[in-house]
C-alpha positions in Angstrom: -7.3 -16.9 27.3 -3.9 -16.1 28.3 -1.6 -15.5 25.3 2.1 -16.3 25.7 4.5 -13.9 24.0 6.6 -17.1 23.2 4.0 -19.6 22.3 5.1 -23.4 22.5 6.6 -25.2 19.6 3.8 -26.0 17.2 1.7 -23.0 18.0 1.9 -19.2 17.1 0.1 -16.1 17.9 -2.5 -14.6 15.4 -5.0 -11.8 15.6 -8.4 -12.8 14.6 -11.7 -11.0 13.6 -14.3 -13.5 14.4 -17.3 -11.8 12.8 -17.9 -8.6 10.7 -17.5 -5.7 12.9 -15.9 -7.6 15.6 -12.8 -6.3 17.6 -9.6 -8.0 16.8 -8.4 -10.4 19.4 -5.1 -12.2 19.8 -5.3 -16.1 19.9 -2.9 -19.0 19.8 -3.3 -21.3 16.7 -1.5 -24.5 15.4 1.4 -23.8 13.1 0.8 -25.3 9.7 3.4 -26.7 7.4 3.7 -25.2 3.8 2.2 -27.1 1.1 3.5 -27.5 -2.6 4.5 -24.1 -4.1 4.2 -22.2 -0.9 6.6 -21.1 1.9 6.1 -20.3 5.5 7.2 -16.9 6.6 8.2 -15.8 10.2 6.5 -12.5 10.3 8.7 -9.6 11.7 6.4 -6.7 10.7 3.1 -6.1 9.1 1.7 -2.7 8.2 -1.8 -1.7 9.2 -3.6 -0.6 5.8 -7.0 1.0 5.5 -8.0 -1.8 3.2 -7.8 -4.3 6.2 -11.0 -2.7 7.3 -12.7 -3.9 4.1 -11.2 -7.4 4.7 -12.2 -7.5 8.2 -15.9 -6.6 7.3 -16.1 -9.8 5.2 -17.2 -7.7 2.1 -14.7 -9.3 -0.3 -15.7 -12.4 -2.1 -14.2 -15.6 -0.5 -14.0 -14.1 2.9 -14.6 -16.5 5.8 -14.5 -16.0 9.3 -12.5 -16.0 11.5 -10.2 -13.7 9.6 -6.7 -12.7 10.2 -6.0 -9.4 8.3 -2.7 -8.0 7.2 -1.3 -7.7 3.6 1.8 -5.6 4.3 4.0 -8.5 5.4 7.8 -8.5 5.9 9.8 -11.3 7.4 12.0 -14.3 6.8 11.3 -17.7 5.1 11.5 -20.5 7.7 10.2 -23.5 5.7 9.8 -24.4 2.0 7.1 -26.5 0.4 7.6 -28.9 -2.3 8.5 -27.5 -5.6 9.6 -24.2 -4.5 12.8 -23.0 -6.4 14.8 -19.9 -6.2 14.1 -19.3 -2.5 16.0 -20.4 0.7 15.2 -20.7 4.3 16.4 -17.4 5.8 15.6 -15.2 2.8 14.1 -11.8 3.6 10.7 -11.3 1.8 7.7 -9.1 1.7 4.2 -9.8 0.5 1.5 -7.2 -0.3 -1.9 -7.1 -1.7 -1.0 -9.3 -4.5 -0.6 -12.6 -2.6 -0.6 -15.0 -5.5 -2.6 -15.7 -8.7 -3.4 -18.5 -11.1 -0.5 -18.1 -13.5 -2.4 -19.2 -16.6 -5.1 -16.6 -17.3 -4.8 -13.9 -19.8 -4.1 -11.3 -17.1 -1.3 -13.4 -15.7 0.3 -14.3 -19.0 0.2 -10.5 -19.9 2.2 -9.6 -16.9 -1.0 -8.1 -15.3 -1.5 -10.7 -12.6 -2.9 -8.2 -10.0 -6.1 -8.3 -12.1 -6.2 -12.2 -12.1 -9.7 -13.3 -11.4 -8.3 -15.6 -8.8 -6.1 -13.1 -7.2 -5.2 -14.3 -3.6 -5.3 -11.4 -1.1 -3.7 -12.1 2.4 -6.5 -12.1 5.0 -8.9 -13.3 2.4 -7.4 -16.3 0.6 -5.3 -17.3 3.6 -4.4 -16.0 7.1 -2.8 -12.6 6.8 0.1 -11.0 8.4 -1.3 -10.0 11.8 0.5 -13.0 13.2 3.9 -14.6 14.1 3.8 -16.9 11.0 2.0 -17.1 7.6 2.0 -19.3 4.7 2.0 -17.7 1.3 2.4 -18.9 -2.4 6.2 -18.6 -3.4 4.9 -16.5 -6.5 3.9 -13.7 -4.3 7.3 -13.1 -2.7 9.4 -9.9 -3.2 13.0 -9.9 -2.0 13.8 -7.3 0.8 17.0 -5.3 0.4 19.4 -5.3 3.3 19.2 -1.6 3.6 15.6 -1.8 4.8 14.4 -3.1 8.2 11.2 -5.3 8.3 9.2 -2.4 9.6 10.4 -0.1 6.9 9.7 -2.6 4.2 6.1 -3.7 5.2 4.2 -0.6 4.2 6.0 -0.4 1.0 4.4 -3.7 0.0 1.1 -2.1 -0.5 1.1 1.7 0.0 4.5 1.9 -1.4 3.9 -0.2 -4.5 0.7 1.4 -5.2 2.3 5.0 -5.4 5.4 3.9 -7.1 3.7 1.9 -9.8 1.2 4.7 -10.4 3.8 7.2 -11.0 6.2 5.1 -13.2 3.3 3.9 -15.4 1.8 7.5 -15.7 2.6 9.8 -18.7 4.9 11.9 -16.5 8.7 12.0 -17.3 11.6 13.4 -15.3 11.2 17.1 -15.3 7.5 17.1 -15.6 5.1 18.6 -13.1 3.6 16.1 -10.8 1.1 17.1 -8.1 0.3 14.8 -5.2 -3.2 15.4 -3.7 -3.1 14.6 0.0 -0.4 14.2 2.5 -1.5 11.1 4.5 -0.3 7.5 4.4 -0.2 7.3 0.6 0.5 11.0 -0.1 3.6 11.4 2.1 5.1 8.5 0.1 3.8 9.9 -3.1 5.7 13.2 -2.5 8.9 11.3 -1.7 8.7 9.0 -4.7 7.7 11.8 -7.1 10.7 14.0 -6.1 13.2 11.0 -6.3 11.9 10.1 -9.7 13.0 13.6 -10.9 9.5 15.1 -11.1 8.9 18.8 -10.4 6.8 17.9 -7.3 3.9 19.8 -6.0 2.0 18.9 -2.8 -1.7 19.7 -2.3 -3.3 19.5 1.0 -5.8 21.5 3.4 -4.4 24.2 5.5 -1.1 26.3 5.7 0.3 24.2 8.6 1.0 21.3 6.0 3.5 23.3 4.0 6.4 22.7 6.3 5.7 18.9 6.0 5.3 19.1 2.2 8.7 20.8 1.8 10.4 18.4 4.2 9.1 15.4 2.1 10.6 16.9 -1.0 7.9 19.0 -2.7 9.1 22.0 -4.5 5.7 23.8 -4.1 2.8 23.6 -1.8 -0.8 24.4 -2.7 -3.2 25.0 0.3 -6.7 24.0 -1.2 -8.4 26.1 1.4 -6.7 29.3 0.2 -7.9 29.6 -3.4 -8.4 27.8 -6.7 -6.3 24.7 -6.9 -6.6 24.4 -10.7 -5.5 28.1 -11.2 -2.5 27.4 -8.9 -1.6 24.5 -11.0 -2.0 26.5 -14.2 0.3 29.1 -12.7 3.0 26.4 -12.5 2.5 25.5 -16.1 -0.2 22.8 -15.6 0.4 19.3 -14.1 1.3 16.4 -16.2 -0.1 14.2 -13.6 -2.2 14.7 -10.4 -1.8 11.7 -8.1 -4.9 11.7 -6.1 -4.3 9.9 -2.7 -7.2 11.8 -1.0 -10.6 10.3 -1.2 -12.9 13.5 -1.2 -14.5 13.6 -4.8 -14.8 17.4 -4.7 -10.9 17.7 -4.0 -10.2 15.4 -6.9 -12.6 17.3 -9.3 -11.0 20.6 -8.3 -7.8 19.5 -9.9 -9.0 18.5 -13.4 -8.8 22.0 -14.8 -5.3 22.2 -13.5 -4.0 19.4 -15.9 -1.8 20.5 -18.6 -1.9 19.1 -22.3 -2.7 15.3 -22.2 -2.4 15.5 -18.4 -3.7 12.7 -16.3 -5.6 12.5 -13.0 -4.5 9.2 -11.5 -6.8 7.9 -8.6 -5.3 5.6 -5.9 -7.2 7.0 -3.0 -10.7 5.4 -3.4 -13.8 7.0 -2.2 -17.4 6.3 -2.8 -18.8 9.7 -4.1 -18.9 10.5 -7.8 -16.5 12.9 -9.4 -17.9 16.1 -10.7 -16.5 16.9 -14.2 -17.6 17.3 -17.8 -16.5 15.8 -21.1 -15.6 19.4 -22.2 -13.1 19.5 -19.3 -11.4 16.4 -20.5 -11.5 17.3 -24.2 -9.4 20.5 -23.5 -5.9 19.1 -23.8 -7.0 15.5 -24.2 -7.0 14.9 -20.5 -7.4 11.5 -18.8 -9.0 10.3 -15.4 -8.2 6.8 -14.4 -7.5 4.7 -11.3 -4.6 2.5 -10.6 -4.4 -0.4 -8.3 -1.3 -2.0 -6.4 1.1 -4.2 -8.5 2.6 -7.8 -8.7 5.5 -9.2 -6.6 8.0 -8.0 -9.0 6.5 -4.5 -8.7 6.9 -4.7 -5.0 10.4 -5.8 -5.5 11.1 -2.9 -7.7 9.6 -0.5 -5.3 11.7 -1.9 -2.3 14.8 -1.6 -4.3 14.2 2.0 -5.5 13.2 3.1 -1.9 16.4 1.4 -0.5 18.7 3.2 -3.0 17.0 6.6 -2.8 16.0 6.9 0.8 12.3 6.9 0.5 10.8 5.7 3.6 7.2 5.5 5.0 6.9 7.5 8.3 5.9 4.8 10.7 4.8 4.0 14.3 5.6 0.6 15.5 3.4 -1.3 17.9 3.7 -4.9 19.3 1.4 -7.7 17.9 -0.6 -7.6 21.2 -1.6 -4.1 20.6 -3.0 -4.7 17.1 -6.5 -3.5 18.1 -5.1 -0.1 19.2 -3.1 0.2 16.1 -6.1 -0.5 13.9 -8.2 2.0 15.9 -5.5 4.7 15.4 -5.3 4.1 11.7 -9.2 4.2 11.3 -9.5 7.4 13.3 -6.8 9.2 11.0 -4.5 9.8 13.9 -1.6 7.8 12.4 1.5 9.7 11.3 1.5 8.1 8.9 1.6 4.3 8.8 1.0 1.9 11.7 3.2 -1.2 11.7 2.7 -4.1 13.9 5.9 -6.0 15.0 6.1 -9.6 16.4 9.7 -9.4 18.0 10.7 -12.4 15.9 
């Protein structure tokens, strides 16, 4: 099929994965109208997140093929469904992993809607953002500040809010030592956010060549995990109040626990499948904690975008046109992205 870069009225381009493991392909589909409580967004940019691989595999409950992935969406509202209040056509908005929720369960009523049993994830509950257009629940929208371009805002809607929320909800307070483990797509944002939040920021990664990058991002110290005992290096700095683990290697995470200070926390946001190797005695010393943190709601995304706009935090991105989505996904999957791939539509 020949895909027009400017599809006719009533149609738009969307990337589809037709079966688990299939390559993404660009197709033309009919443009739907927003229903009650939803808006239609002209997508300007969509980040390429590692979680999109999970979605494209069909392993999440509710997945049906063909799937259009993409949950780091930024664009403008072009149509409102019935009953939508507080939004206007032309508003700049972003949508992340949180793509809507039921609004009435205990999680939603407690302000914890990201754990709603009926959480709507773009790409699973409805067509995702690898497209010219997407319809989303109005409850999922975050306002994009004027200081951010769509391509800058998109990765902050998932990677950014995950890091920002994990740090602001941790035990760390301005002046405390916070170490960021890993300097990839999440980690390079983690160092920036930690420094701008007023933490004494330490970056931990593999190899001496990462030091210059760590310092450029705002770290006060760099620990090369291949050069010695990471926990001892953290203790030499007084112990970390928080280690934000953006890496997925279980051994690397476990190696930081003894470097936590009194009531220190290992906060896991880079999710791997291998078990952590640690003992209850390690946790008892200083009453340490190990826990995971996931994403955030639309208002958390909005807070993240505002903070980034005001402080200069930016994802380091590589933009590619929508028709090259398959190449962008491949580059992200191989670990060659520096540091976030962003698909743009030209809209």
